[in-house]
Backbone as JSON Lines, residues from 0, in Angstrom:
{"i":0,"aa":"M","n":[-19.81,5.23,17.36],"ca":[-20.59,4.6,16.31],"c":[-19.69,3.63,15.53]}
{"i":1,"aa":"A","n":[-20.22,2.48,15.24],"ca":[-19.45,1.44,14.54],"c":[-19.22,1.83,13.09]}
{"i":2,"aa":"M","n":[-18.07,1.43,12.57],"ca":[-17.7,1.71,11.2],"c":[-18.38,0.69,10.28]}
{"i":3,"aa":"T","n":[-18.94,1.16,9.15],"ca":[-19.56,0.26,8.19],"c":[-18.48,-0.57,7.5]}
{"i":4,"aa":"P","n":[-18.85,-1.72,6.92],"ca":[-17.85,-2.52,6.19],"c":[-17.16,-1.73,5.07]}
{"i":5,"aa":"E","n":[-17.92,-0.91,4.34],"ca":[-17.3,-0.12,3.27],"c":[-16.37,0.95,3.84]}
{"i":6,"aa":"A","n":[-16.73,1.53,4.96],"ca":[-15.85,2.52,5.59],"c":[-14.53,1.88,6.01]}
{"i":7,"aa":"K","n":[-14.57,0.61,6.44],"ca":[-13.34,-0.1,6.79],"c":[-12.46,-0.29,5.56]}
{"i":8,"aa":"V","n":[-13.09,-0.6,4.42],"ca":[-12.32,-0.75,3.17],"c":[-11.7,0.58,2.79]}
{"i":9,"aa":"K","n":[-12.46,1.65,2.88],"ca":[-11.93,2.98,2.55],"c":[-10.76,3.35,3.46]}
{"i":10,"aa":"K","n":[-10.88,3.04,4.73],"ca":[-9.79,3.32,5.67],"c":[-8.52,2.55,5.28]}
{"i":11,"aa":"A","n":[-8.67,1.3,4.9],"ca":[-7.53,0.49,4.47],"c":[-6.92,1.03,3.18]}
{"i":12,"aa":"I","n":[-7.75,1.48,2.26],"ca":[-7.25,2.07,1.0],"c":[-6.48,3.34,1.31]}
{"i":13,"aa":"R","n":[-7.02,4.2,2.17],"ca":[-6.32,5.43,2.57],"c":[-4.95,5.11,3.16]}
{"i":14,"aa":"K","n":[-4.88,4.08,4.0],"ca":[-3.62,3.7,4.63],"c":[-2.59,3.3,3.55]}
{"i":15,"aa":"I","n":[-3.01,2.51,2.59],"ca":[-2.1,2.1,1.51],"c":[-1.65,3.3,0.71]}
{"i":16,"aa":"L","n":[-2.59,4.15,0.32],"ca":[-2.23,5.33,-0.47],"c":[-1.28,6.24,0.3]}
{"i":17,"aa":"D","n":[-1.51,6.38,1.6],"ca":[-0.6,7.18,2.43],"c":[0.79,6.56,2.49]}
{"i":18,"aa":"E","n":[0.85,5.24,2.62],"ca":[2.15,4.55,2.66],"c":[2.94,4.77,1.36]}
{"i":19,"aa":"Y","n":[2.23,4.82,0.25],"ca":[2.88,5.02,-1.05],"c":[3.09,6.51,-1.36]}
{"i":20,"aa":"K","n":[2.64,7.37,-0.48],"ca":[2.72,8.81,-0.65],"c":[2.04,9.27,-1.96]}
{"i":21,"aa":"A","n":[0.92,8.65,-2.24],"ca":[0.12,9.01,-3.42],"c":[-0.76,10.2,-3.08]}
{"i":22,"aa":"Y","n":[-1.01,11.05,-4.07],"ca":[-2.0,12.1,-3.9],"c":[-3.37,11.47,-4.14]}
{"i":23,"aa":"Y","n":[-4.34,11.8,-3.29],"ca":[-5.69,11.33,-3.53],"c":[-6.71,12.32,-2.97]}
{"i":24,"aa":"S","n":[-7.88,12.23,-3.55],"ca":[-9.02,13.02,-3.09],"c":[-10.22,12.08,-3.03]}
{"i":25,"aa":"M","n":[-11.09,12.37,-2.09],"ca":[-12.31,11.57,-1.95],"c":[-13.51,12.5,-2.17]}
{"i":26,"aa":"P","n":[-13.93,12.63,-3.45],"ca":[-15.04,13.55,-3.73],"c":[-16.35,13.04,-3.14]}
{"i":27,"aa":"I","n":[-17.18,13.96,-2.81],"ca":[-18.49,13.62,-2.27],"c":[-19.49,13.66,-3.41]}
{"i":28,"aa":"G","n":[-20.11,12.51,-3.68],"ca":[-21.11,12.45,-4.74],"c":[-22.34,13.24,-4.33]}
{"i":29,"aa":"S","n":[-22.88,13.98,-5.27],"ca":[-24.05,14.79,-4.97],"c":[-24.84,15.02,-6.25]}
{"i":30,"aa":"G","n":[-25.88,15.75,-6.14],"ca":[-26.69,16.08,-7.3],"c":[-26.09,17.2,-8.14]}
{"i":31,"aa":"Y","n":[-24.88,17.63,-7.82],"ca":[-24.26,18.75,-8.52],"c":[-23.13,18.3,-9.45]}
{"i":32,"aa":"G","n":[-23.26,17.12,-10.03],"ca":[-22.33,16.72,-11.07],"c":[-21.32,15.65,-10.68]}
{"i":33,"aa":"N","n":[-21.31,15.15,-9.45],"ca":[-20.33,14.14,-9.05],"c":[-20.91,12.74,-8.92]}
{"i":34,"aa":"S","n":[-22.14,12.53,-9.27],"ca":[-22.74,11.2,-9.13],"c":[-21.97,10.18,-9.94]}
{"i":35,"aa":"G","n":[-21.65,9.07,-9.32],"ca":[-20.94,8.0,-10.0],"c":[-19.43,8.13,-10.0]}
{"i":36,"aa":"T","n":[-18.92,9.24,-9.51],"ca":[-17.46,9.43,-9.43],"c":[-16.9,8.41,-8.45]}
{"i":37,"aa":"P","n":[-15.75,7.79,-8.78],"ca":[-15.16,6.82,-7.84],"c":[-14.89,7.44,-6.48]}
{"i":38,"aa":"D","n":[-14.79,6.59,-5.48],"ca":[-14.57,7.03,-4.11],"c":[-13.22,7.72,-3.93]}
{"i":39,"aa":"F","n":[-12.22,7.3,-4.69],"ca":[-10.88,7.89,-4.63],"c":[-10.43,8.3,-6.02]}
{"i":40,"aa":"L","n":[-9.98,9.52,-6.15],"ca":[-9.3,10.0,-7.35],"c":[-7.84,10.15,-6.97]}
{"i":41,"aa":"V","n":[-6.98,9.39,-7.63],"ca":[-5.59,9.24,-7.21],"c":[-4.64,9.64,-8.33]}
{"i":42,"aa":"C","n":[-3.55,10.28,-7.96],"ca":[-2.44,10.5,-8.87],"c":[-1.21,9.91,-8.21]}
{"i":43,"aa":"Y","n":[-0.57,8.97,-8.91],"ca":[0.62,8.33,-8.37],"c":[1.64,8.19,-9.49]}
{"i":44,"aa":"K","n":[2.78,8.84,-9.29],"ca":[3.86,8.83,-10.28],"c":[3.35,9.23,-11.67]}
{"i":45,"aa":"G","n":[2.46,10.2,-11.69],"ca":[1.95,10.73,-12.95],"c":[0.81,9.94,-13.56]}
{"i":46,"aa":"R","n":[0.36,8.89,-12.92],"ca":[-0.75,8.09,-13.44],"c":[-2.02,8.41,-12.67]}
{"i":47,"aa":"F","n":[-3.13,8.44,-13.4],"ca":[-4.43,8.71,-12.81],"c":[-5.11,7.38,-12.51]}
{"i":48,"aa":"I","n":[-5.62,7.25,-11.29],"ca":[-6.3,6.03,-10.85],"c":[-7.63,6.42,-10.22]}
{"i":49,"aa":"G","n":[-8.69,5.74,-10.62],"ca":[-9.99,5.9,-9.98],"c":[-10.3,4.63,-9.22]}
{"i":50,"aa":"I","n":[-10.58,4.75,-7.93],"ca":[-10.84,3.57,-7.11],"c":[-12.25,3.64,-6.54]}
{"i":51,"aa":"E","n":[-13.03,2.62,-6.83],"ca":[-14.35,2.46,-6.23],"c":[-14.22,1.42,-5.12]}
{"i":52,"aa":"A","n":[-14.53,1.81,-3.89],"ca":[-14.43,0.91,-2.73],"c":[-15.77,0.21,-2.52]}
{"i":53,"aa":"K","n":[-15.7,-1.09,-2.34],"ca":[-16.9,-1.89,-2.06],"c":[-16.57,-2.88,-0.96]}
{"i":54,"aa":"A","n":[-17.58,-3.28,-0.23],"ca":[-17.39,-4.28,0.82],"c":[-18.03,-5.59,0.38]}
{"i":55,"aa":"G","n":[-17.4,-6.69,0.72],"ca":[-17.96,-8.0,0.42],"c":[-18.18,-8.21,-1.05]}
{"i":56,"aa":"E","n":[-19.37,-8.68,-1.38],"ca":[-19.72,-8.99,-2.77],"c":[-20.43,-7.82,-3.47]}
{"i":57,"aa":"N","n":[-20.51,-6.65,-2.82],"ca":[-21.17,-5.51,-3.43],"c":[-20.47,-5.13,-4.72]}
{"i":58,"aa":"K","n":[-21.25,-4.71,-5.71],"ca":[-20.75,-4.33,-7.02],"c":[-21.05,-2.86,-7.28]}
{"i":59,"aa":"P","n":[-20.27,-2.2,-8.13],"ca":[-20.56,-0.81,-8.5],"c":[-21.9,-0.71,-9.23]}
{"i":60,"aa":"T","n":[-22.49,0.44,-9.13],"ca":[-23.72,0.72,-9.88],"c":[-23.38,0.9,-11.35]}
{"i":61,"aa":"T","n":[-24.4,0.94,-12.19],"ca":[-24.18,1.17,-13.62],"c":[-23.47,2.5,-13.84]}
{"i":62,"aa":"L","n":[-23.87,3.53,-13.13],"ca":[-23.24,4.84,-13.28],"c":[-21.77,4.79,-12.83]}
{"i":63,"aa":"Q","n":[-21.48,4.08,-11.76],"ca":[-20.1,3.94,-11.3],"c":[-19.27,3.17,-12.34]}
{"i":64,"aa":"Y","n":[-19.83,2.1,-12.9],"ca":[-19.12,1.36,-13.96],"c":[-18.86,2.26,-15.16]}
{"i":65,"aa":"D","n":[-19.84,3.07,-15.52],"ca":[-19.66,3.99,-16.65],"c":[-18.49,4.94,-16.4]}
{"i":66,"aa":"N","n":[-18.4,5.49,-15.21],"ca":[-17.29,6.39,-14.88],"c":[-15.96,5.66,-14.9]}
{"i":67,"aa":"L","n":[-15.91,4.44,-14.37],"ca":[-14.67,3.66,-14.39],"c":[-14.26,3.34,-15.84]}
{"i":68,"aa":"H","n":[-15.24,3.04,-16.68],"ca":[-14.96,2.78,-18.09],"c":[-14.39,4.02,-18.78]}
{"i":69,"aa":"R","n":[-14.95,5.17,-18.48],"ca":[-14.44,6.42,-19.07],"c":[-13.0,6.69,-18.63]}
{"i":70,"aa":"I","n":[-12.69,6.38,-17.38],"ca":[-11.32,6.53,-16.89],"c":[-10.39,5.63,-17.7]}
{"i":71,"aa":"Q","n":[-10.81,4.39,-17.93],"ca":[-9.99,3.45,-18.7],"c":[-9.83,3.93,-20.14]}
{"i":72,"aa":"Q","n":[-10.89,4.41,-20.75],"ca":[-10.84,4.88,-22.14],"c":[-9.86,6.04,-22.32]}
{"i":73,"aa":"T","n":[-9.65,6.8,-21.28],"ca":[-8.76,7.97,-21.4],"c":[-7.36,7.69,-20.86]}
{"i":74,"aa":"G","n":[-7.04,6.42,-20.64],"ca":[-5.69,6.05,-20.24],"c":[-5.46,5.93,-18.76]}
{"i":75,"aa":"G","n":[-6.49,6.13,-17.96],"ca":[-6.36,5.98,-16.51],"c":[-6.52,4.53,-16.09]}
{"i":76,"aa":"I","n":[-6.38,4.3,-14.82],"ca":[-6.48,2.96,-14.26],"c":[-7.73,2.9,-13.37]}
{"i":77,"aa":"P","n":[-8.75,2.15,-13.79],"ca":[-9.95,2.01,-12.97],"c":[-9.86,0.78,-12.08]}
{"i":78,"aa":"L","n":[-10.17,0.91,-10.81],"ca":[-10.11,-0.22,-9.88],"c":[-11.38,-0.29,-9.04]}
{"i":79,"aa":"V","n":[-11.83,-1.5,-8.78],"ca":[-12.87,-1.76,-7.79],"c":[-12.18,-2.61,-6.73]}
{"i":80,"aa":"I","n":[-12.11,-2.1,-5.52],"ca":[-11.36,-2.76,-4.46],"c":[-12.28,-3.05,-3.27]}
{"i":81,"aa":"N","n":[-12.26,-4.32,-2.84],"ca":[-12.95,-4.68,-1.59],"c":[-11.89,-5.16,-0.59]}
{"i":82,"aa":"E","n":[-12.34,-5.62,0.56],"ca":[-11.39,-6.0,1.61],"c":[-10.49,-7.17,1.2]}
{"i":83,"aa":"H","n":[-10.91,-7.95,0.22],"ca":[-10.11,-9.08,-0.25],"c":[-9.17,-8.68,-1.39]}
{"i":84,"aa":"G","n":[-9.3,-7.46,-1.9],"ca":[-8.49,-7.03,-3.03],"c":[-7.48,-5.94,-2.71]}
{"i":85,"aa":"L","n":[-7.25,-5.7,-1.44],"ca":[-6.31,-4.64,-1.06],"c":[-4.91,-4.94,-1.59]}
{"i":86,"aa":"Y","n":[-4.54,-6.22,-1.61],"ca":[-3.22,-6.59,-2.15],"c":[-3.1,-6.19,-3.61]}
{"i":87,"aa":"F","n":[-4.22,-6.24,-4.36],"ca":[-4.19,-5.88,-5.77],"c":[-3.87,-4.4,-5.95]}
{"i":88,"aa":"L","n":[-4.41,-3.56,-5.09],"ca":[-4.08,-2.14,-5.14],"c":[-2.57,-1.96,-4.97]}
{"i":89,"aa":"Q","n":[-1.98,-2.67,-4.02],"ca":[-0.54,-2.57,-3.82],"c":[0.23,-3.07,-5.04]}
{"i":90,"aa":"E","n":[-0.25,-4.14,-5.69],"ca":[0.4,-4.64,-6.9],"c":[0.36,-3.6,-8.03]}
{"i":91,"aa":"V","n":[-0.79,-2.95,-8.17],"ca":[-0.92,-1.92,-9.2],"c":[0.05,-0.78,-8.92]}
{"i":92,"aa":"L","n":[0.08,-0.3,-7.69],"ca":[0.98,0.79,-7.34],"c":[2.44,0.38,-7.52]}
{"i":93,"aa":"D","n":[2.79,-0.84,-7.13],"ca":[4.16,-1.33,-7.31],"c":[4.54,-1.41,-8.79]}
{"i":94,"aa":"G","n":[3.56,-1.65,-9.65],"ca":[3.82,-1.8,-11.07],"c":[3.97,-0.49,-11.83]}
{"i":95,"aa":"I","n":[3.65,0.62,-11.19],"ca":[3.77,1.93,-11.84],"c":[5.2,2.4,-11.69]}
{"i":96,"aa":"K","n":[5.83,2.65,-12.8],"ca":[7.25,3.08,-12.8],"c":[7.36,4.59,-12.75]}
């Protein structure tokens, strides 16, 4: 079965996170309290990062934006990454001391 464009982005994000030896989890959104949670919950060098993966010009939903905003309000790093923004994820990780 062919991989969806978003699945390709997630695979690339996983590869980067693995290269940086970051801890990450990919929670499954469901009706039991995880709706809107970013695709990746990451801890890298003591910093919390929430990453929402999107393909092409797709944008997060309102609920996903709300969760990313809450991450930012509490000192975490919220990211929306598509196939053209993978370099930005690397820049963020490189910038964490």
